[in-house]
N, C-alpha and C positions, 0 to 999 in steps of 0.2 A: 961447270965444275964447282962453282961456288955453292950451289944448292946442295950437291952431294957432300961437300966438305962440311957444310953447316949441319947436315943431318948426322954425320959421323963424328963431328967434333963437339966443342963446348956448346954450340947452339943446337946440336942434335938432342941433347937432353931437354931443352926448352921445347923443341918440336914434339918429342915424345910426350912431354907433360901436356902440351896443348891437345894432342890427340887423346890422351887419357881424360882430360877435362871434358872434352867433347863427348866421350862415351859416358862419363859420369853425369853429364848434363842430361842425356837421354834417360839415365836411371833416375835422376832427381825428378825430372818432369813426370816419368811414369809413376813413381811413388806418390808424388803430390796429387796428380790426377786420379790415380787408382784409389787412394785413400779417401779423397773427397767424393769420388763416384760411389763407393760403397757407403760412406757416411750419409749421403744425400739420397740414397736408393729408396728410402721410405717416404720421400717427399719433403723432408726437412733436415737441417743440420742441427743436431742436438748438441748442447754445450759440452757434454761428456765426450762425445765423439770428436768434436773440434779440439778440445783439450788433449785428447789422446793423440790425434794426428800431429798437433804442434809438438808434443813431447817426443814422439817417434822421429819426427824430422830433426829435432834438435840433438837427439842422441845417436843418430846414425853416423858412424865415422865416414862412410862414403859420401856424405853430403857436406862434410866440413869444408869450409872455404868458399862456399857459394854465397853466403851473406845476403846482400841485397837482391841478388838474382833469385835465391830461394824464396825470399819474402815476396818478390814480385810474382813468382809463379803461384805461390799460395793465394795471393790477392786475386790473381787472374782466375784461378779455379773457383774461388768463392764467388766472384763476380759472374762467372759463366753460369753457376747454378742460380744465384739470386736474380739475375737478369734474364737468363735463357731457360732455366728450369732443368728438369731431369734429363730431357733429350739432349740438350746441348752438353751438359757435363758428361753424359754417357758417350756421346760421339767423340768428344775431345779426349776422354780417358782411353777409349779403345784405340785411338790413333797413337797415343803416347805408349800404351802397353805393347802395341805392335812393334815399336821401335826397339824394344828390349827382348823380344821373344827369341832372338838368335843366340842369346846367352842364358843357359840354364840357371847359372848363379844369379844373374840379375833378375830373371823371371821369378825364381823362387823368393828372392828378397822382396820383390814387389808383392807377390801374393801373400806372403806371411805377414807383411805390414798391413795389407788390406784385411786379412783375417783378424788381426789384433785390433784394428779399428772397429770392425763389425762387432767384436766382443766387448767393446768399451762399456756398454751398459749392462753387461752380464748375459746377453743372449743374442743370437744371430736371428734377426727377423726374416720372414719369408722373402721380402723384397731385397734384403741384403744378400741372402743366399743366392737369389737369381743373379744379382750383380756379380757375386763371387764366381758363380759357375760360368757366366759369360766371360769374365776376366780370365779365368783359368784356361778356357778354351782359346782365347786370343793369345795367351802366353804359351800355349802348347803344353800345358800341365794338366794333371788329373787332380781335381780339387780334393777328392777323397783321400789322397795321400797326405794331405796337409791339415785335415780336420782333426 
């Protein structure tokens, strides 16, 4: 009975907040890995793309409050690419993207942020377009609707 009263009482709001944070954690990881996946699709992380990703992450209200956890995820994504290359970042990104495909809102948020990252240098390169197409397919979205 204590668990039920906790969920319904004062502690219930804490439980609901914890569940919301868990859902947003999946979104945070999908955004970070998705953006770094598309940024690294051409085999390098260009400074303009990294700067764009950093600004997008800082300005997204759904990612507020993650602080050190967000920083840690960004560092892990960068290390995945720098140490493992394109295959490792792609594999990890597709796993993270699959975690949010159940929510159209979250899937759209991730894809739009990936598109914004890809356009950071003024054009979407063929390798980036391929990454975007694979990401959209994983998210259950049609890339053409967002271009």
